[in-house]
N, C-alpha and C positions, 0 to 999 in steps of 0.2 A: 629750209627744205632738207629733209633727211636723206641720207644715202640709203641704198638697198640693204646694206648690212645693218644699219640702225633700225630700219623698218622691221627686218627679220628679228632683231633683238627685242624690240618692243612687243612684237607678237608673242615671242616666247614668254616674256614677263607677264603678259596679259593672261596667257593660258595657265602659267604657274599660279597666279593669284586666284584664278577661278578654281583651280584644283585645291589650293589651300582653303578657300572658302567652303568648298564642298566637303573637305576633310573635317573642318571644324563643325559643320552642320551635322555631318554623319556621326562624328564622335559625341555630338551633343546628346544623343540618346543613351550613351553609355557612361561617359565620364566628363566631369567639368574641370578636372585638374590641369589639363594642358591647353586650355583655350587661349590664353594670352600669348604664349610663344608662337602659335600658328597665326595669330593676327598681326603681330609686330615682329618683323625680322630685319636683320641688318641689310638684306638685299634691297629693301624698300627705300633706303636712303641714297640719294644721289651724291655726287661728289661734293656739292656745296652744303651737304647736311640737311637739305630740304626734302620733303616728301612730295611726289608728283600728285597732281589733282586726281588723276585716275586711280592711283593707289589709295588716296584718301577716300575716294568714293567707294572703292572696293572694301576698304576696311570698315567704313561706316555701314555698308550693307551687311557685312559679316557680323558686326557688333549688334545690328538690329536683330539679326536672327538668333543671337545667343544671349542678348541682354537679360531677358527674363529669367532663364535658369541660372545664369551667372549671378545675377542679383539675389536670386533665391538662396544660392549657396552662401553668398556674402552675408545676407540677412540672418540665415541660420547660424552661421559662425558667430555673427555679432550677438545674436540672442544668447547663445551658449556662453560667450564671453561675459555678457552683461549679467546673466543668471549666476555664473560663477562669482563674478564680482559682488553681486548682491548677497550671495551666500556668505562670502568672506566678510562683507560689511555687517551682515546680520549676525554672523558668528562673533565678530569683534564687539558689536553692540550687546549681544547676549552675555559675553564674558564680562564686559564692563558693568552691565546691569547686575550680574551675579555678585561681582565684587562690591558694588554699591549696596546691594541688599545685605550681604554678609557684614559689611561695615555698620550699616544701620541696625541690623539685628544685634550685633555685639554692643553697640552703644546703648540700645534699648535694654538689653539684658543687664549690662553693667549698672545702668541707672536704676533698674528694678531692684538689683541687689543692694545698691546704696540706700534706696528708699526703704527697702525691707529691713536693713540693718538699723537705720535711724529710727524706724517706727516699732522695732521689736520691743515688746514689753509694754506698749501703750494700749490702753483699753478704750472702748467707746461706751457712752452712757446708754446702754441698751442691754438686751438679753440675747445670749447665745443659746439656741435651742438645738440640742444634740439628739439625733434620732439614729440609733443603730438598727441595721436591718439585714436580713438574709432571705433571699428568694421570696419576697413579699412585695413585688412591684406595685400591684394595684392598691394594696393597703397603704403603702408609704406615699403614693401619689395622692390618695384621698386625704391622708393626714396633713401633708404639706399644703394642699389646697385649703383645708380648713384653717390652718394657721394664717395663711395669707389673707383669708377673708375676714377672720375674726380677731386679728391682733393688730390694733392701731399703734401700739407702742413701738419704738425702734427695736428692731430685732435682726438677727441673722439665723439662718437655718443651716445646720451642719449635718448632712446625711452621711453616715459611715456605712458603706456597703461591705459586708463581710464575705467578699468573693462570691456574690450571687451569680447564678447561671441563667437567670430569667430576664436579663437586660435592665436590671434596676439602675445600675450606675449610668448607663447610656441615657435612660429616660430622665434621670435627674439632671444630667449635664445639659440635655436639650431644654430643660425647664428654665435654667438660668435665673435671672433676678437675684433675689437675696439668698439663693440656695448655693452653698458650697458643698462640694462632694469629695469624699475620700474613698477611693476604690481600693480596698485592701486585696492582697493577692491570695488570702486564705481566710477561713472562718475563725476569727479570734474569740468568738463567743460574745456574750453580752458585755462582760467586764472589759474585754479587749477593745470592743467597738466603742464603748463609752469613753474609755481612757484616751483613745486616739482623738475622739471629738473634744475631750477636755483639753488636750494638748493644743488643739487648733482654736479653741474658743477665745474671743477677744472682748466679750461683753463684761460689764460690771457685775451682772447677775447671770446665772446659768440655769437652764432647765434640761433635765434628762427626761426624754419622752419615748414611750414605746411606739413602734411603728403602726400598731393596730389600734390607734386611738383617733378620735375626732374631737378637736377642741371647739368650744362654743363661745357665743358672745359674752364678754366680761370675764372670761376665765382667768386671764393673766392679771388684770387690774385687781381683782379680788384676792388673788393669791399674794400679790405684791403688798397689798394693804395689810394682810395678815402677817407677812414677814416683817414689815416695818412697825408693827404694833408693839413689839417688845424686843429689846436688844438681845435677850437670852434665847430667842427663837432662832435656830440655825437653818432648819429645813422645813418647808411647807409642802403639803400634798393636797390634792383636790379630793372630792368624792366622786364616785362613779357607780355604774350599774353592775360591774363584774370585777371583783377583786377579793382578796382575803382581808380579814381584820375589820376595824371599825370605819374604814373608808367606803365600804359598800353601803348603798342606800336602796330602798325600794323605789322602783320606777314604774310608771303606768303604761309605758309604751312597749310594743312588741317589735315594731319595725323602725329602722333608722329614720325614715321620713317623719315618723311621729315624734322622734326625739327632739327635734329642733324647737318646736313651740314649748315643750316641757322645759328644756334647758334655758330658754329665754326668760321664762317665769322664775325658775329656780335660782338663777344667777343674779337676781337683784341684790345689790350690796347690803350685807347684814352682818355686822361685826359680832352679833350675838351667836352666830353660827361658827365662830372661830374657837377652837378648843385644843388644849394640849393633849398629846398622845404619847404612847411608849414605842410605837412602831409605825413606820411609813414604808409601804411597798414601793419598789423601784420603778413602777410603771410611769410615774410622773413626780419628779422632785424639782423644787425651786430652792436655790440657795445662792449665797454671795460668793464672790471670788475670794474674799478673805477666809471664809470657811474652807474652801478648797485648798488654799495654801496652808492651812493648819492641819487638815485631815489627810489630804493626799488622794492618790488614785485608788480605784477599786482593785481588789486582789484578783489577779488573773489565774490563780490556782484553782478556781472553780470552773469546771468544764462546761461549755455551752451556756448554761444559765441556771438560776436558782441558788439562793443563799448568799450570793455575792452582795446583794442589796442589804441583807441583814448584817453581814460582816461590816459593811461600810457604815451603817447606822450605829453599830456598837462603837465604832471609833469616833463618830460624831458626838455621841453621848460622853465618851471618855474625855473628849476635848472640852466638855462643859456646856454644850449647847442643848437646847430643848427642841422637841419636835412638835409641829402643830398641823392640824387639819383645817383647811379653809372650807367650811361647810357650805359657803355660798358660791363655790367654784365647782361646777359639775362638768366633767368631760365624759364622752362615751368611750367605752373600752370593749372591743370585740372579744378579747380574752385569750392570752397565751397562744397566739396563732403560730409563732415560730416553734414553741415547745411542743405543741400538738402535732406539728409536722414531723416530729421525730418518730411518732408511733408510740403506742402505749408501752411496749416492752422497753424500748430504748429510753423513753422518758423516765420510766421507773428506775432504770440503772443509773442514769445521770443524776436523778434526784437523790438516790440513796448514797452515791459516792460523794456528792457535794455536802450532804447532811453530815456524813462521817468526817469529812475534812473540817467542816465548821466546828464540830464538837471537839476534835483533836486540837484545833487551833485555840479555842477559847475556853474549853472546860465549862464553867458555869458563867456565861457572860453577864447574866443579870446580877449575880452576886458581885461580880467584878465592877460593874457600873456603880452599884450601891457603895462598895468599898472605896472607890475613887472619889465619889461625891463626898463621903465622910472625910476623907483625907483633905479634900479641897476646903471644906468648912473649918477644919482644925488648923490648917497651915496659915501662918501669918508671915507675910514677906513685904519688904518695902519696895521691891522691884518686881513688877509683874513678869510672869513667865514670858521669855522671848525678847524682853526689852534689854537694851544695853545700858550699863551703868554709866554715870558721868565720868568723863575722862577717857572714854573709849575713842580713839582717834582713827580706828579702822574705817575706811570709806565704804559706803554701801556699794555692793556689786551693782553695776548699772542694769543688770538683768532683773533686779528686784524692783524696778520701777513699776512693774505690773501690780504690785501690792496696792490694795486700797487703804484708805485711812482706817476703816474699821472702828470698832468701839474703843474708846480711850478710857473707859471706866475700869480702874484697877480692881474694883470689887467683883467684877464679873469673872476674872481669873480664867479666861479661856486659855487652853493649852495647845501646844503643837505636838505633832507626831513624835518629834525627836525627844520630847520630855519622857517618852516611854521607851527609849532606846538605852541600852546599857552603857555605863561609863567606860571609856577606854576602848570601845569597839571600833572597828575599822569599816568605813563605808566607801563605796565606789559608785560612780555613775556608769552609764552605758558606754562612755568613751574611754573608760579605764582610769580616770583620775581617782586617786585614793586619798581619803581623809581619815583622821582619827577624831573621835568625839571626846573632848576633854573639857571638863568644867562648863558644859553647856555651849561649847564653841567647836567649830570645825577647824582643824588644822591640817592643811594640805601637806602631803609627803612629796617633797621635791627631790626625793632620793628613790632608788629602787625599793620595792616592797621587800622587807626582810623575810627570810625563809621561815615558814611555819605560820605566817599570817594569811588568812583567807578573808578578804574583804567581802561584805555583804552588799549586794547591789540595791540601791534605792533610787527613786526618781530624782531627776535634777531639781524640780521645785522643792522637794524635801531638803536637799542639801543647801539650796540657796536660802531657805528659810532659817537655817542655823546661823547665828552670828559668826562672822569670820574671826579666827584667831591667827596668831603668828605661824607661818609655815615652818615645817620641820626640815632642816637641811643636813642633819647629822644622824647617822644610824644609832649613835649612843643615846639620843633623845627619845628613841622609839622603844616602848615597852610592848612585849608580846601580849596577845589577847586571843582566847583566854589562856591563862598560864596553867601548866600542869601543877597538880596539888603538891607534888614533892619539891617543886621549884619555888613554892610560895614560902617566904620566911615569915615568921610570926612576930616580926618587929611591929610595934604599935604604930598605927597611923596617927597623924597629928590630932591631938585632942581626944583620942580614943582610949578607953580603958578596957577594951575587949581583947586587944592583942591580935587582931586579924588585919592583914595588909589590905590596903585599898585595892579594890577590884577582885578580892577573893570570892570564889564560888563556894557556898556552904549549903548544907542541908542537915536537918535534924536526923539523928540516928534512927528514930522510929518513923520517919516520913521522908525517905530518900528521894521520892518523886517530886517533892516540893523544894525547889531549888531557889536560892537567893544570891544576890550579889551584894557585897559590902561596898557601899558607896557613900562618901560623906558622913561616915559614922551612922549610917542608916542601913536597914535591910530592905532590899528591893526584890520582891517575889517575881519570878518568871511565871506568867499566868498558866503555862502548860509545859509539858515535856517538849512538845513541838516547838514552842517559842524558844526554849533553851537551845534546842538542836539547830534551830534556824540561825542562831547567833554563834554556832560552832561549839556549844558547850556539850560535853559528854561526861561519862562517869569518871574518867581520869582526871577531870578538873575539880571534882567535888571534895571538900573537906567536911568530914562528919563532925558535928557539934551536938551538944545537948539541946533539947527543946527549951529548957530554961534560959540558957545562954542566948539562944536565938530570939526568944520572945522578950528578952529584957531590952532589946534594941528598939529604937524608934523606927517606925515604918515609913518607907519612902514610896515614890511612885512605882506602880507595877511595871514590869517589862513585857512588852507585847512583841509579836513577830511582825516584821515589816511585810507589806504585801508583795506577792510574787509579781514580777513584771516581765512578760514574755516579749513585749514589743521593743525592739532595740532603739526605737526613736524616742522613747519616753525619758 
């Protein structure tokens, strides 16, 4: 039984708890932060550390009143904590995934490089079809579709887009399949586009094809049959409805839809329709990789288009090959679509400039071809041009694996482009490696290029086609080219009775424009002033001699100008 004082104390504690409960409830509408201190206080504990039943009941009542908002706050805080934790976990997983992706990408890239290096120079038994194009998306799409439909033989299509603005490259990339796309950053013209495609080509045989053509059933098989019919044939072209020269034939159709039944009938295999010709227009060529390695790239000195195909065909004929038309292979040609897009005035300017360049470079190309053919018939040699003699221990450059077996018949006497380069000249590739051409071999300069020597850039395949000789490691072994006339001593060359030093540049007094190099006791004529200047020869190098002295020497291979190459990747 409690005393009066105890009873008064218990009443005070009861009132206090009720006030605290009301305070908690009242503050419930404003803040949740101080709920717990008002529920649990030190005054609630008795001396024995226990809580009275009344206090417990009061606390439970207060907790029931505040449990929902309090738990809401706790849940909200928990959610924020969990979300933050999830974000941290996601961030860690994302970073880890990025590292794994980068590692996988690097491994894949390295493996691709390794496989690319190991397969470099290997060819496939098929045809690489090169299509240069500029702002002719619809035409090239039709052309590619016709190839895919009417070409059963193994092939790859290489579309070289010369910086088109009409979405050609994007359309070709979407097409996929056997189409490879090279999107150039600028218009390099027909020659530049073809050269880029030739650099990419992997086929045993190659076709250069205009973008405004439609191939037809049997076109490739019949052209291949013509090419294989005679080892002397180097390039084959089809017949068509629209072209210059004897490749154009009369056709009965007016619309493209009417062309297909005509082509199916015309393209029935018939070897009697195969014929030798003197000219093949560059709208469609078929040739072997071996010929490409001997002749080289097109000359990019011809702007936009026109005459670069005639230029290349002249070099094909100088190499000793014949041209043929497969009369049983018809393809449709819309006709000079890209050139017509220039407009009549611009087309006339481009055509005139290219024609002038062609004439300056070659002089009389037909006489040159006839002269070279005569020399080829007169020459007798135990070692065919370009082959190494017995005892040569120089290993073949592994990049030359791309070469085909080709014809092994010495009687054919096919020649390389370097057979028409001057003795002692200096050559360089796009990377800056410099070689000197000595005795039909390339000798690399492993020393700085001496002052006064200006190497002429040629394509890497041209350099690799030249048999390798011993590198030059001493400046004393390097002779200048071309030498000034006053520096040339008239000490006789080995076996020569004419008294001119090896490599001398001479010209008859009465014909100073006709320049020759003395090489191997023979006179080798520069085919034009342009050709001489392309090799760095000018008037200060020329020794004047009499015509009788000059004509008494045996004649050697003419010297031609190497093609201009504007693409740094060649």
